MARLUM-130534 format. One line per 4 residues: number of its first residue (from 1); their letters; for each residue x, y, z of C-alpha. Coordinates in steps of 0.5 Angstrom, whole numbers, plus 500, padded with zeros to 3 digits. Layout:
NUM> a> X Y Z; ...
This chain:
1> mskd> 500 499 500; 506 504 501; 509 504 496; 503 505 492
5> kdkv> 501 511 496; 510 514 494; 508 514 486; 502 518 487
9> lpal> 504 526 485; 512 523 488; 515 530 486; 511 533 493
13> rvrd> 515 528 497; 521 532 496; 521 537 501; 525 543 497
17> frlf> 520 542 490; 514 542 496; 516 548 498; 518 551 491
21> wisq> 511 549 488; 507 552 494; 510 559 494; 510 559 486
25> iisl> 502 558 486; 502 565 490; 507 569 486; 504 566 479
29> sgtw> 497 568 481; 499 575 482; 503 575 476; 497 573 472
33> mqhv> 492 577 475; 498 583 474; 497 580 467; 489 581 465
37> aigw> 491 588 469; 496 591 464; 490 588 458; 485 592 461
41> lvys> 490 598 462; 493 598 455; 485 596 452; 482 603 456
45> itks> 488 607 454; 488 605 447; 482 602 444; 486 599 439
49> pfyl> 487 591 438; 494 593 435; 497 596 442; 494 590 445
53> glvm> 499 585 441; 504 590 441; 505 590 449; 505 582 448
57> tfls> 511 583 444; 514 588 448; 514 583 454; 517 577 450
61> apim> 522 581 446; 527 581 451; 526 573 452; 527 572 444
65> mftl> 533 576 445; 536 574 451; 534 568 453; 539 563 450
69> fggi> 545 568 454; 540 566 460; 541 559 459; 549 560 459
73> fadr> 548 563 465; 544 558 469; 549 552 467; 554 557 469
77> hskr> 551 559 476; 546 557 481; 540 556 479; 538 557 486
81> niii> 541 565 486; 538 566 479; 530 565 481; 531 570 488
85> atql> 535 575 484; 529 575 479; 524 575 483; 526 580 488
89> lsii> 528 584 481; 520 583 478; 518 587 484; 519 593 482
93> pafl> 516 594 475; 509 590 478; 510 596 484; 511 602 479
97> lgll> 506 600 475; 501 601 481; 504 607 482; 504 611 475
101> tqlh> 496 608 475; 494 610 481; 497 618 480; 494 618 473
105> imei> 500 618 469; 500 612 466; 502 612 459; 502 607 454
109> ryvf> 510 608 453; 511 607 460; 507 600 459; 512 598 454
113> ilvs> 519 600 458; 516 596 464; 514 591 461; 520 589 457
117> figl> 524 590 463; 519 584 467; 521 580 459; 528 581 460
121> lnaf> 528 579 467; 523 573 465; 529 571 459; 534 569 466
125> dipa> 529 566 470; 525 561 466; 531 557 463; 533 557 471
129> rqsf> 527 555 472; 526 550 468; 532 546 469; 532 547 477
133> fvem> 527 542 477; 532 535 476; 536 537 481; 531 538 485
137> vgkg> 527 532 484; 532 526 479; 530 524 473; 526 520 476
141> klln> 520 524 478; 521 530 473; 515 529 468; 511 529 475
145> aial> 514 536 477; 513 539 470; 506 537 471; 505 539 478
149> nsaa> 509 546 476; 504 547 470; 499 545 474; 501 551 479
153> fnaa> 502 555 474; 495 554 470; 492 554 478; 495 561 478
157> riig> 492 563 471; 485 562 474; 485 564 481; 489 570 479
161> pfvg> 484 573 473; 478 571 477; 480 575 482; 484 581 477
165> giii> 477 582 474; 473 582 480; 478 588 483; 479 591 477
169> arfn> 471 592 477; 469 593 484; 475 596 486; 481 599 482
173> lqac> 486 597 477; 492 599 481; 491 594 487; 492 588 482
177> fyin> 500 591 481; 501 593 488; 498 585 490; 503 582 485
181> sfsf> 509 587 488; 507 583 495; 506 576 492; 514 574 489
185> lpav> 516 574 497; 513 568 499; 517 565 493; 524 569 495
189> ialy> 523 566 503; 522 559 500; 528 559 495; 532 562 501
193> iird> 530 556 505; 531 550 499; 538 548 499; 543 551 495
197> rgvg> 545 546 489; 552 550 488; 554 553 481; 552 550 474
201> kisg> 556 544 471; 561 548 465; 566 553 467; 567 560 465
205> hksv> 574 558 461; 569 557 454; 567 564 450; 560 566 450
209> lkel> 559 564 443; 562 557 443; 557 555 449; 551 558 445
213> segl> 553 554 439; 554 547 444; 547 549 446; 544 549 438
217> lfvr> 548 544 435; 545 539 440; 538 541 438; 540 541 431
221> qhhq> 543 533 432; 538 531 435; 532 530 430; 526 528 434
225> ilfi> 527 533 439; 528 539 433; 522 536 430; 519 538 437
229> fiti> 522 545 436; 520 546 430; 512 545 432; 512 549 437
233> tfls> 516 554 434; 509 555 430; 504 553 435; 508 559 439
237> lfgi> 507 564 433; 500 563 432; 496 559 438; 499 563 444
241> pyss> 498 568 442; 490 568 442; 490 570 449; 493 577 448
245> flpv> 486 579 445; 482 576 451; 480 583 453; 477 585 445
249> iaed> 473 579 447; 471 580 453; 469 588 451; 467 588 444
253> ilkt> 464 582 442; 461 579 449; 460 586 452; 461 582 458
257> gaeg> 467 587 461; 473 587 466; 469 580 470; 468 577 464
261> lgrl> 476 577 461; 477 575 469; 472 568 466; 475 569 460
265> agsa> 482 568 461; 481 563 468; 477 559 463; 483 557 459
269> gaga> 487 556 466; 482 551 468; 483 547 462; 490 548 462
273> ftaa> 490 546 470; 485 540 468; 491 538 464; 497 538 468
277> miia> 494 535 474; 491 529 469; 498 528 468; 501 529 474
281> lkgt> 497 525 477; 498 519 471; 505 519 471; 506 518 464
285> inrr> 503 517 458; 504 511 454; 502 513 447; 505 520 447
289> flym> 505 521 440; 497 520 439; 495 524 446; 500 530 443
293> sfsl> 497 530 437; 489 530 440; 492 536 444; 494 540 439
297> saas> 489 539 434; 483 540 440; 487 547 442; 487 549 434
301> msif> 480 547 433; 477 551 439; 481 557 438; 478 557 431
305> imtf> 470 555 433; 471 560 439; 472 566 434; 465 565 432
309> srle> 462 565 438; 457 571 441; 455 567 447; 459 566 453
313> plsl> 458 559 455; 461 557 449; 467 562 449; 468 559 456
317> allf> 467 552 454; 472 552 447; 478 556 452; 478 551 457
321> mtgf> 479 545 451; 484 551 448; 488 551 455; 487 544 455
325> givs> 490 542 449; 496 547 449; 498 545 457; 497 538 455
329> flan> 502 538 448; 507 542 451; 508 538 458; 509 532 454
333> annf> 515 536 450; 518 539 455; 519 533 459; 521 528 453
337> iqqs> 526 534 451; 529 534 459; 529 526 459; 534 526 453
341> vpdy> 538 532 455; 545 531 459; 546 536 466; 551 539 463
345> irgr> 548 542 457; 541 543 460; 540 550 461; 542 552 454
349> vmsa> 537 546 451; 531 549 455; 533 556 454; 533 554 446
353> yilv> 526 551 449; 524 558 451; 527 561 446; 521 558 441
357> flgm> 515 557 447; 516 565 449; 520 569 444; 516 567 438
361> spig> 511 570 441; 513 578 439; 512 576 432; 507 572 433
365> nfvi> 503 578 437; 505 584 433; 503 580 427; 496 578 429
369> gala> 495 585 432; 497 588 426; 492 584 422; 487 585 427
373> ehig> 487 593 426; 485 592 419; 481 586 418; 478 586 425
377> tmna> 481 582 431; 476 576 430; 478 575 422; 486 575 425
381> lris> 485 569 430; 481 566 425; 487 565 420; 491 564 425
385> sivc> 488 558 428; 487 555 421; 495 555 421; 494 552 427
389> igis> 490 547 425; 496 546 419; 501 545 424; 497 539 427
393> iffi> 496 537 420; 505 536 421; 505 533 427; 500 528 426
397> rngr> 504 527 419; 511 526 421; 511 525 428; 509 518 426
401> lwee> 518 517 425; 519 521 431; 514 516 436; 517 511 433
405> kt> 524 512 435; 522 514 442
């Protein structure tokens, strides 16, 4: 009986991961609250879907430019200390967003500057965080740790937008930013308690370009990983940016206001959380290719159908399926990559993963936002979702070879 119990959520039985996981739920809830507040703030100032896409471009562009260097940094230094530093520094832009909004001197240019700083911090935080899991739990519990981290991320994605929508509608916008600035403190405290596992696996004797090329060469030489990277690149360009345009859907299409925006974002988060918990509880996915194919196809079709919806319950259901599908695909992709990567190069390969996962989003947000400005948000999202359906077909047709080799 005790052995069966040990198989249920084994990563949570590791003290350090458990502390990290609980603190992340708090911190990420504040982050998602801020994400919704930024979208509402930008749309309130500009009434333009183009600016919604542009502000997400400014948030993601630093990840695209610097995350590969963040991976090198993670391989050279203590991952725990890197995360502590980024969490402490993240308090600054959150507080300034609240202060400038409260003083009624907020302008769109200030939003661009502050979200760019957030993006820069993420470029170093995310590679360190992604490669820190295996240090805490080992490879045997890695899928469970990835799934639980995704569950925490998406539980916060439910809590943050829902609470944020209520706070914006019933109190004020700046409260969301101030709450987020305090939400980083539990994570910092937990990280100080967690055992420091020391510096990274590489020395500083090699040049940065040499280390960078080693990580990219590893991806290029491993065709299964390269295949996943290509799929994620197009998903990031044309699928994931849908969430940037939820304020338009809430305000202009469904006419549900800030609270409706919270429900839309929360529904996508609920689907993502459900997917993460299924993977966490199941432990392993036996028919991984079939599961990933279904997940990617379901997410793509859900976005497409949602563009025709004028009913909030239907939109909520479709967003649930979108969140479920994207996280199901990405969690399995992340696990396969990490299982395939040796420790000495993990930070650099995971930074390449972050580059295609989050770093391509600025291009996608910009393109879809510009398209939305000229042909309408729903038409722009229809086109992007059709591209995602094409990605699904590409994955299904070419993935069988990948499945046979895994």
